Rosetta silent file (secondary structure, phi, psi, omega in degrees, C-alpha in Angstrom):
SEQUENCE: XXXXXXXXXXXXXXXXXXXXXXXXXXXXXXXXXXXXXXXXXXXXXXXXXXXXXXXXXXXXXXXXXXXXXXXXXXXXXXXXXXXXXXXXXXXXXXXXXXXXXXXXXXXXXXXXXXXXXXXXXXXXXXXXXXXXXXXXXXXXXXXXXXXXXXXXXXXXXXXXXXXXXXXXXXXXXXXXXXXXXXXXXXXXXXXXXXXXXXXXXXXXXXXXXXXXXXXXXXXXXXXXXXXXXXXXXXXXXXXXXXXXXXXXXXXXXXXXXXXXXXXXXX
SCORE:     score description
SCORE:     0.000 S_00000001
   1 L     0.000  -46.143  179.379  -83.276  -19.970  -27.911 S_00000001
   2 H   -62.382  -38.082 -179.870  -81.084  -23.064  -27.953 S_00000001
   3 H   -63.335  -40.561  179.641  -78.782  -21.424  -30.501 S_00000001
   4 H   -65.569  -39.390 -179.684  -78.319  -18.404  -28.251 S_00000001
   5 H   -64.153  -41.917 -179.922  -77.519  -20.664  -25.299 S_00000001
   6 H   -64.791  -37.472  178.274  -74.886  -22.539  -27.302 S_00000001
   7 H   -63.779  -44.421  179.971  -73.192  -19.272  -28.353 S_00000001
   8 H   -63.908  -41.947 -179.799  -73.033  -18.104  -24.725 S_00000001
   9 H   -63.603  -42.360  179.682  -71.678  -21.461  -23.600 S_00000001
  10 H   -63.110  -40.576  178.559  -69.020  -21.463  -26.285 S_00000001
  11 H   -64.509  -40.814 -179.686  -67.923  -17.948  -25.265 S_00000001
  12 H   -64.103  -43.050  178.907  -67.719  -18.930  -21.618 S_00000001
  13 H   -63.881  -37.976  178.979  -65.592  -21.953  -22.414 S_00000001
  14 H   -63.930  -45.318  178.862  -63.268  -19.835  -24.580 S_00000001
  15 H   -63.171  -39.986  179.147  -62.779  -17.286  -21.798 S_00000001
  16 H   -62.628  -38.631  179.454  -62.112  -20.037  -19.290 S_00000001
  17 H   -67.194  -44.234  178.233  -59.453  -21.487  -21.560 S_00000001
  18 H   -61.343  -44.124  179.715  -57.696  -18.148  -22.062 S_00000001
  19 H   -61.608  -40.532  179.775  -57.743  -17.499  -18.311 S_00000001
  20 H   -63.597  -41.982  178.509  -56.249  -20.927  -17.629 S_00000001
  21 H   -63.281  -42.445 -179.206  -53.422  -20.313  -20.067 S_00000001
  22 H   -62.850  -44.705 -179.919  -52.717  -16.887  -18.505 S_00000001
  23 H   -65.546  -34.337 -178.589  -52.618  -18.292  -14.999 S_00000001
  24 H   -71.199  -27.256 -177.302  -50.319  -21.109  -16.109 S_00000001
  25 L   -96.080   63.336  177.346  -47.834  -18.627  -17.626 S_00000001
  26 L   -66.084  134.218 -176.784  -46.691  -16.888  -14.409 S_00000001
  27 L   -63.804  132.310  177.487  -44.013  -14.277  -15.198 S_00000001
  28 L  -124.957  124.855  179.993  -40.427  -15.390  -14.366 S_00000001
  29 L   -90.170  138.863  175.657  -37.519  -12.932  -14.314 S_00000001
  30 L  -118.570  171.419 -179.055  -34.056  -13.989  -15.468 S_00000001
  31 H   -58.386  -35.886 -178.849  -30.634  -12.301  -15.297 S_00000001
  32 H   -64.823  -18.588 -179.177  -31.009  -11.167  -18.892 S_00000001
  33 H   -80.381  -21.868 -173.101  -34.064   -9.128  -17.859 S_00000001
  34 H   -57.812  -45.051 -174.797  -32.166   -6.945  -15.341 S_00000001
  35 L   -67.123  -15.006 -179.845  -30.517   -4.721  -17.935 S_00000001
  36 L   -65.377  -28.686  177.530  -33.909   -3.877  -19.450 S_00000001
  37 L  -115.482  -35.185 -174.560  -34.521   -1.493  -16.550 S_00000001
  38 L  -105.142   96.136 -177.218  -31.173   -1.235  -14.752 S_00000001
  39 H   -90.023  -30.925 -175.235  -28.559    0.019  -17.199 S_00000001
  40 H   -71.084  -52.225 -174.322  -25.990    1.569  -14.789 S_00000001
  41 H   -62.123  -46.643  177.279  -25.357   -1.369  -12.438 S_00000001
  42 H   -60.613  -33.893  177.708  -24.816   -4.036  -15.135 S_00000001
  43 H   -66.792  -39.816  177.753  -22.380   -1.692  -16.892 S_00000001
  44 H   -64.710  -44.739  177.837  -20.424   -1.245  -13.647 S_00000001
  45 H   -59.147  -44.857 -177.241  -20.362   -4.994  -13.068 S_00000001
  46 H   -63.615  -36.611 -176.608  -19.187   -5.623  -16.616 S_00000001
  47 H   -84.032  -41.285 -171.353  -16.341   -3.087  -16.327 S_00000001
  48 H  -141.873   32.186 -174.603  -15.151   -3.551  -12.730 S_00000001
  49 L   -74.012  -18.232 -177.234  -17.189   -6.295  -11.116 S_00000001
  50 L    53.049 -133.442 -178.182  -14.192   -8.464  -10.144 S_00000001
  51 H   -70.023  -20.094  174.600  -15.478  -11.677   -8.502 S_00000001
  52 H   -68.219  -15.794  175.231  -18.972  -10.180   -8.348 S_00000001
  53 H   -96.337  -43.373 -170.987  -18.855  -10.547  -12.128 S_00000001
  54 H   -86.054  -22.694 -173.972  -16.966  -13.819  -12.545 S_00000001
  55 L  -114.095  -15.173  179.047  -18.381  -15.901   -9.681 S_00000001
  56 L  -140.513  170.663  173.893  -21.980  -14.707   -9.204 S_00000001
  57 L  -126.112 -177.861 -175.326  -24.793  -13.026  -11.114 S_00000001
  58 H   -54.347  -43.553 -173.301  -27.476  -10.448  -10.249 S_00000001
  59 H   -76.653  -12.265  174.948  -29.871  -12.980   -8.821 S_00000001
  60 H   -68.598  -29.154  176.922  -27.269  -14.482   -6.490 S_00000001
  61 H   -99.195  -47.451 -175.132  -27.542  -11.259   -4.467 S_00000001
  62 L   -96.508   90.845 -179.302  -30.952   -9.906   -5.428 S_00000001
  63 L   -84.905  107.721 -176.891  -33.383  -12.713   -4.718 S_00000001
  64 L    85.837 -175.456 -176.814  -36.681  -11.651   -6.212 S_00000001
  65 L  -141.265  147.567  176.279  -37.826   -8.161   -7.120 S_00000001
  66 L   -71.363  148.920    4.681  -39.743   -5.418   -5.395 S_00000001
  67 L   -85.266   -8.558 -176.669  -42.555   -5.039   -4.460 S_00000001
  68 L   -65.260  -40.356  175.295  -43.007   -8.808   -4.136 S_00000001
  69 L  -108.175   95.626 -171.970  -39.561   -9.183   -2.488 S_00000001
  70 L   -67.467  -31.378 -177.694  -39.369   -6.133   -0.269 S_00000001
  71 L  -114.852   67.358 -176.889  -35.823   -6.816    1.017 S_00000001
  72 L   -97.918   10.969  171.908  -33.997   -7.852   -2.100 S_00000001
  73 L  -106.326  110.791 -170.309  -30.826   -5.880   -1.291 S_00000001
  74 L   -80.387  167.127  170.306  -28.703   -8.220    0.855 S_00000001
  75 L   -81.704  141.273  179.065  -26.231   -7.539    3.635 S_00000001
  76 H   -59.293  -32.995 -177.513  -22.596   -7.902    2.550 S_00000001
  77 H   -67.297  -10.169  175.423  -22.046  -10.157    5.565 S_00000001
  78 H   -61.838  -30.481  179.712  -24.310  -12.773    3.974 S_00000001
  79 L  -115.130  -36.641 -173.391  -21.299  -13.786    1.906 S_00000001
  80 L   -96.740  112.918 -179.564  -18.312  -11.947    3.368 S_00000001
  81 L  -154.686  170.437  175.098  -17.245  -13.188    6.786 S_00000001
  82 L    96.003   -5.331  177.892  -14.305  -14.591    8.714 S_00000001
  83 L  -129.646  151.338 -178.298  -12.076  -11.507    8.697 S_00000001
  84 H   -62.044  -30.615 -179.981  -12.018   -8.475   10.978 S_00000001
  85 H   -62.157  -33.142 -177.310  -12.492   -6.212    7.968 S_00000001
  86 H   -76.510   -7.118  178.519  -15.886   -7.768    7.301 S_00000001
  87 H   -87.778   -7.989 -179.588  -17.081   -6.799   10.780 S_00000001
  88 L   -72.299  137.365  179.686  -16.939   -3.096    9.924 S_00000001
  89 L   -83.385  157.219  174.968  -20.312   -1.450    9.522 S_00000001
  90 L    72.088   49.517 -177.627  -21.331    0.638    6.543 S_00000001
  91 H   -53.025  -40.303 -172.968  -19.550   -1.276    3.775 S_00000001
  92 H   -72.814   -3.841  174.492  -21.004    0.932    1.049 S_00000001
  93 H   -69.749  -22.220  176.199  -19.281    4.018    2.470 S_00000001
  94 L  -117.320  -36.076 -172.531  -16.157    2.699    0.707 S_00000001
  95 L  -108.601  129.880  166.554  -17.369   -0.123   -1.557 S_00000001
  96 E   -93.311  117.498 -174.040  -19.869   -0.026   -4.393 S_00000001
  97 L   -60.520  -17.932  179.975  -20.998   -3.677   -4.631 S_00000001
  98 L   -89.017  -10.377  172.397  -21.208   -3.427   -8.421 S_00000001
  99 E  -148.701   68.281 -163.640  -17.541   -2.374   -8.651 S_00000001
 100 L   -65.421  -23.459 -177.179  -16.252   -3.535   -5.262 S_00000001
 101 L   -94.578   -2.342  172.342  -12.526   -2.972   -5.727 S_00000001
 102 L   -89.502   80.995 -170.756  -12.842    0.649   -6.819 S_00000001
 103 L   -83.895  121.922  176.640  -12.692    1.813   -3.226 S_00000001
 104 E   -98.427  119.134 -175.186  -13.558    5.459   -2.582 S_00000001
 105 L  -102.899  123.721  178.158  -12.029    6.657    0.705 S_00000001
 106 L  -122.980  158.962 -179.152  -13.613    9.574    2.523 S_00000001
 107 L    73.905 -164.586  177.778  -12.857   11.173    5.867 S_00000001
 108 L  -106.479  110.930 -171.626   -9.712   10.381    7.874 S_00000001
 109 L  -117.645  134.301  171.725   -9.187    6.630    7.896 S_00000001
 110 L  -141.833  -56.051 -176.919   -6.648    4.437    9.675 S_00000001
 111 H   -57.632  -40.963  179.349   -8.301    1.749   11.800 S_00000001
 112 H   -62.834  -43.201 -178.355  -10.410    0.589    8.873 S_00000001
 113 H   -63.795  -39.882 -175.027   -7.354    0.345    6.615 S_00000001
 114 H   -70.637  -15.073  176.210   -5.343   -1.629    9.159 S_00000001
 115 L   -67.626  -21.795  174.208   -7.955   -4.392    9.278 S_00000001
 116 L  -106.980  -39.323 -173.901   -6.606   -5.439    5.872 S_00000001
 117 L  -104.275   65.642 -176.360   -3.154   -3.832    5.822 S_00000001
 118 H   -69.066  -32.205 -177.912   -1.815   -4.991    9.188 S_00000001
 119 H   -56.958  -54.475  177.129    1.803   -5.090    7.982 S_00000001
 120 H   -58.391  -35.303  178.198    2.225   -1.333    7.487 S_00000001
 121 H   -63.185  -41.840  178.609    0.531   -0.734   10.840 S_00000001
 122 H   -66.940  -38.435  179.088    3.055   -2.943   12.620 S_00000001
 123 H   -63.385  -43.998 -178.878    5.951   -1.241   10.841 S_00000001
 124 H   -68.071  -34.368  178.314    4.779    2.223   11.882 S_00000001
 125 H   -69.425  -36.664 -177.874    4.248    1.096   15.482 S_00000001
 126 H   -78.148  -23.746 -177.248    7.736   -0.440   15.644 S_00000001
 127 L  -133.808   77.675 -174.011    9.447    2.560   14.062 S_00000001
 128 L   -59.459  138.994  175.931    7.633    5.749   15.154 S_00000001
 129 L  -157.994  177.033  178.520    7.830    8.755   12.863 S_00000001
 130 H   -62.234  -27.903  178.584    5.614   11.616   11.728 S_00000001
 131 H   -58.123  -34.013 -176.997    4.194    9.283    9.098 S_00000001
 132 H   -72.276  -14.540 -178.526    2.556    7.295   11.881 S_00000001
 133 H   -86.239  -11.551 -177.371    0.635   10.351   13.083 S_00000001
 134 L   -94.013  155.148  169.449   -1.282   10.748    9.822 S_00000001
 135 L   -65.913  149.975 -178.852   -4.389    8.976    8.601 S_00000001
 136 H   -56.598  -40.907 -176.992   -3.596    6.385    5.944 S_00000001
 137 H   -83.151   10.421  166.167   -5.477    8.316    3.297 S_00000001
 138 H   -67.995  -40.734  176.621   -3.424   11.438    3.956 S_00000001
 139 H   -92.369  -49.048 -178.723   -0.893    9.758    1.665 S_00000001
 140 L   -89.340   69.558 -165.222   -3.073    7.150   -0.032 S_00000001
 141 L   -82.209  144.137  166.620   -5.639    9.790   -0.856 S_00000001
 142 L    68.964  -45.257 -173.281   -9.076    9.532   -2.415 S_00000001
 143 E  -131.609  131.612  179.433   -8.650    6.194   -4.176 S_00000001
 144 L   -59.429  137.398  179.509   -7.612    2.803   -2.817 S_00000001
 145 L    90.276   -5.112 -179.957   -4.245    1.616   -4.117 S_00000001
 146 L   -74.029  123.804  178.426   -2.970    5.128   -4.771 S_00000001
 147 L  -114.838  115.761 -175.684    0.748    5.360   -3.878 S_00000001
 148 L   -79.297  168.755  172.881    2.086    8.921   -3.767 S_00000001
 149 L   -87.418  139.000  177.912    5.552   10.128   -4.614 S_00000001
 150 H   -57.299  -37.938 -175.355    7.796   10.937   -1.647 S_00000001
 151 H   -72.445   -5.812  173.327    8.810   14.169   -3.368 S_00000001
 152 H   -66.265  -29.666  179.321    5.191   15.352   -3.267 S_00000001
 153 L  -115.207  -34.446 -171.579    5.841   16.184    0.401 S_00000001
 154 L  -106.241  133.367  175.034    9.587   15.800    0.934 S_00000001
 155 L   -75.411  132.497  178.856   12.347   17.850   -0.640 S_00000001
 156 L   -58.862  154.496 -178.258   15.090   15.566   -2.049 S_00000001
 157 L   -68.588  -22.655  177.236   18.381   15.492   -0.150 S_00000001
 158 L  -149.356  165.119 -177.715   20.202   16.836   -3.216 S_00000001
 159 L   -65.923  -24.459 -177.458   19.381   18.344   -6.588 S_00000001
 160 L   -85.521  -11.308 -177.914   20.422   15.146   -8.356 S_00000001
 161 L   -79.222  142.972  177.355   18.071   12.905   -6.390 S_00000001
 162 L  -124.142  175.852  178.557   14.776   11.761   -7.892 S_00000001
 163 H   -54.193  -37.547 -177.125   11.765    9.839   -6.641 S_00000001
 164 H   -63.823  -21.823 -177.527   13.389    6.587   -7.761 S_00000001
 165 H   -82.737  -23.074 -172.033   16.250    7.112   -5.277 S_00000001
 166 H   -56.928  -44.525 -175.053   14.121    7.447   -2.126 S_00000001
 167 L   -72.727   -6.393  176.155   13.469    3.734   -1.665 S_00000001
 168 L   -60.765  -36.828 -177.993   17.200    2.997   -1.773 S_00000001
 169 L  -118.639  -33.529 -170.327   17.356    3.891    1.917 S_00000001
 170 L  -106.165  140.848  169.697   13.846    4.728    3.120 S_00000001
 171 E  -110.932  134.075 -169.711   10.711    2.630    3.530 S_00000001
 172 L   -58.194  -35.275 -175.370    7.527    4.698    3.654 S_00000001
 173 L   -91.908   -3.964  171.709    6.061    3.076    6.765 S_00000001
 174 E  -147.956   66.629 -169.984    9.339    3.214    8.732 S_00000001
 175 L   -67.954  -20.290 -178.069   11.202    6.129    7.133 S_00000001
 176 L   -90.157   -6.016  175.588   13.690    6.657    9.965 S_00000001
 177 L   -96.106   94.893 -172.997   15.005    3.106    9.814 S_00000001
 178 L   -88.472  115.132  176.837   17.527    3.457    7.007 S_00000001
 179 E  -123.737  141.503 -177.035   18.551    0.189    5.389 S_00000001
 180 L  -148.950  163.027 -177.160   20.477   -0.084    2.134 S_00000001
 181 L   -92.273  171.626 -177.109   22.236   -2.606   -0.056 S_00000001
 182 L   -69.501  -14.658 -178.948   25.904   -3.223   -0.789 S_00000001
 183 L   -95.626    5.311 -178.348   25.583   -1.565   -4.198 S_00000001
 184 L   -62.901  126.914 -177.266   24.423    1.801   -2.809 S_00000001
 185 L   -72.214  145.951  179.984   26.468    4.568   -4.420 S_00000001
 186 H   -64.635  -24.137  178.203   28.481    6.895   -2.202 S_00000001
 187 H   -63.613  -27.162  176.842   26.853    9.858   -3.913 S_00000001
 188 H   -66.468  -43.098  179.749   23.643    8.881   -2.130 S_00000001
 189 H   -67.765  -38.866 -177.179   25.382    9.184    1.230 S_00000001
 190 H   -63.290  -22.628  179.443   27.072   12.435    0.214 S_00000001
 191 L   -59.192  -31.203  176.910   23.675   14.069   -0.261 S_00000001
 192 L  -107.217  -32.367 -174.841   23.422   14.288    3.542 S_00000001
 193 L  -108.049   59.546 -175.421   27.029   13.760    4.611 S_00000001
 194 H   -64.956  -43.565 -178.557   28.697   16.293    2.342 S_00000001
 195 H   -62.720  -41.196  178.946   31.526   17.331    4.695 S_00000001
 196 H   -63.076  -43.701 -179.752   32.531   13.731    5.274 S_00000001
 197 H   -64.451  -37.253  177.593   32.577   13.031    1.539 S_00000001
 198 H   -62.024  -44.672  177.621   34.732   16.103    0.941 S_00000001
 199 H   -62.198  -45.780 -174.771   37.290   14.854    3.491 S_00000001
 200 H   -65.509  -44.765 -178.125   37.241   11.324    2.125 S_00000001
 201 H   -70.001  -24.123  178.337   37.689   12.234   -1.532 S_00000001
 202 H   -84.358  -15.661 -176.350   40.576   14.589   -0.645 S_00000001
 203 L   -69.946  146.179  177.199   42.340   11.925    1.429 S_00000001
 204 L   -94.132   -1.547 -179.281   45.413   10.161    0.055 S_00000001
 205 L   -79.830  162.984 -178.164   44.710    7.053    2.122 S_00000001
 206 H   -64.385  -22.346  178.133   43.202    3.873    0.684 S_00000001
 207 H   -56.424  -29.762 -177.550   39.915    4.585    2.475 S_00000001
 208 H   -66.613  -16.841 -178.986   39.165    7.156   -0.237 S_00000001
 209 H   -90.754   -4.120 -177.508   38.913    4.317   -2.766 S_00000001
 210 L   -96.272  150.611  172.025   36.188    2.529   -0.828 S_00000001
 211 L   -75.182  151.002  179.997   32.437    2.996   -1.067 S_00000001
 212 H   -54.028  -40.172 -175.123   30.751    4.328    2.077 S_00000001
 213 H   -72.646   -9.111  175.524   28.786    1.096    2.456 S_00000001
 214 H   -63.592  -42.253  178.757   31.994   -0.933    2.660 S_00000001
 215 H   -94.489  -46.321 -177.785   32.454    0.294    6.227 S_00000001
 216 L   -93.493   71.669 -167.366   28.985    1.581    7.083 S_00000001
 217 L   -83.609  140.326  166.393   27.259   -1.590    5.934 S_00000001
 218 L    71.418  -46.283 -171.497   23.541   -2.359    5.664 S_00000001
 219 E  -133.767  136.071  178.808   22.174    0.092    8.227 S_00000001
 220 L   -55.519  140.201 -179.799   22.540    3.827    8.764 S_00000001
 221 L    75.468   11.890  172.048   24.864    4.843   11.639 S_00000001
 222 L   -70.624  121.214  178.522   26.760    1.564   11.520 S_00000001
 223 L  -121.968  110.564 -176.781   30.290    2.420   12.723 S_00000001
 224 L   -79.363  166.300  169.915   32.750   -0.474   12.525 S_00000001
 225 L   -85.253  141.980  178.795   35.850   -1.038   14.620 S_00000001
 226 L   -56.157  -36.093 -177.652   39.103   -0.433   12.795 S_00000001
 227 H   -67.314  -14.541  177.696   40.211   -3.882   13.928 S_00000001
 228 H   -61.944  -32.151  177.894   37.333   -5.455   11.944 S_00000001
 229 H  -107.066  -39.586 -169.977   39.470   -4.937    8.840 S_00000001
 230 H   -97.245   -8.613 -176.099   42.943   -4.092   10.116 S_00000001
 231 L    65.833 -148.272  176.894   43.264   -6.361   13.128 S_00000001
 232 L  -124.458   82.020 -170.486   45.802   -5.125   15.734 S_00000001
 233 L   -75.263  -12.951 -173.169   48.908   -4.481   13.646 S_00000001
 234 L  -105.415   16.557  175.188   50.936   -2.580   16.259 S_00000001
 235 L    59.020 -131.703 -174.907   51.186   -5.190   18.972 S_00000001
 236 L   -67.650  -14.958  179.524   51.485   -3.925   22.539 S_00000001
 237 H   -59.915  -27.022 -179.644   51.217   -0.321   21.407 S_00000001
 238 H   -67.249  -22.803  176.779   47.450   -0.802   21.343 S_00000001
 239 H   -67.720  -37.130 -179.169   47.512   -1.206   25.112 S_00000001
 240 H   -81.470  -35.231 -178.986   48.829    2.346   25.471 S_00000001
 241 L  -125.344   79.169 -176.682   46.745    3.789   22.627 S_00000001
 242 L   -69.259  -20.660  179.175   43.497    1.773   22.440 S_00000001
 243 L   -97.930  115.216 -177.034   41.854    4.366   20.209 S_00000001
 244 L   -56.515  -35.656 -177.492   43.232    4.213   16.682 S_00000001
 245 H   -65.095  -15.576  177.829   42.264    7.818   16.061 S_00000001
 246 H   -61.069  -30.782  179.675   44.770    8.956   18.690 S_00000001
 247 H  -109.764  -34.095 -170.210   47.470    8.419   16.079 S_00000001
 248 H  -101.740    2.682 -176.040   45.634    8.121   12.757 S_00000001
 249 L    64.812 -164.186 -175.508   43.013   10.890   13.045 S_00000001
 250 L   -81.508  157.316 -173.087   39.498   10.054   11.825 S_00000001
 251 H   -61.943  -25.726 -178.188   38.781    7.281    9.318 S_00000001
 252 H   -86.028   -8.339 -175.969   37.690    9.718    6.587 S_00000001
 253 H  -146.595   56.005 -172.443   40.897   11.754    6.796 S_00000001
 254 L   -59.852  136.916  171.977   43.615    9.337    7.901 S_00000001
 255 L    56.936   24.227 -179.492   47.024   10.655    8.984 S_00000001
 256 L  -121.186   76.050 -176.543   46.151   14.183    7.953 S_00000001
 257 L   -78.598  139.127  172.266   46.376   16.151   11.162 S_00000001
 258 L   -57.780  155.254 -175.442   45.679   19.887   11.120 S_00000001
 259 H   -58.425  -41.261 -178.832   48.816   21.979   11.620 S_00000001
 260 H   -65.465  -32.939  178.383   47.852   23.067   15.128 S_00000001
 261 H   -70.174  -39.835  178.317   47.324   19.449   16.111 S_00000001
 262 H   -63.297  -38.939 -178.983   50.722   18.481   14.735 S_00000001
 263 H   -64.390  -39.658  179.234   52.331   21.292   16.698 S_00000001
 264 H   -63.869  -39.566 -177.813   50.735   20.027   19.921 S_00000001
 265 H   -68.699  -27.341  176.906   52.000   16.497   19.309 S_00000001
 266 L   -72.747    0.000    0.000   55.586   17.772   18.942 S_00000001
């Protein structure tokens, strides 16, 4: 009888010891455990996680695990704040938190874009054009950072013009404000101003040796005064004929009056 009691007691003590060890070894999850079940998200983080890869880990966002932690998917605003862009609702409609900079743009978006890209918005407001009437992703379609070619929508001004030439004069967010540098070739101007170029190249005057931008400097439709270069060489005669063209014809075709005009002057 005593022997049987001792066997039972020994078994009870053994079970109690095993149970104590089990209770002491409470399961703890680490970052290395995530990939054991979640293969897609860690792969996305590894490939395109940006600062979500380099500055934080899975557990910095996902505190605990379901079902014990029922709300282990955080709000983006827990970390991202201080800018108007972060006040927009529905972050995941554009951003996948595991690859946050691969922005997928859906619908017609402008206001959302301008919360980050205020500069282009100001340019379009200051220089109205048809470009300003479109949603941002009409041009920057489907994927954030996509910059289209002008020639995808616009026919070049001449057969010799390519996409690389467009930015010589035009800026996409203010296309009607034409600004250009001192090295701009006259052939660029001739693409739109063909008749003027024909007159100028046929002229025997020194103006034909100048680039268009010498006179029409920096900004489209700049028209200088003849006196800016030539002064007032004819003395008091300028009082009677204040307009140089009265005697010299137009600047692109100096001193080359049509025959009927010459006959009238005689």
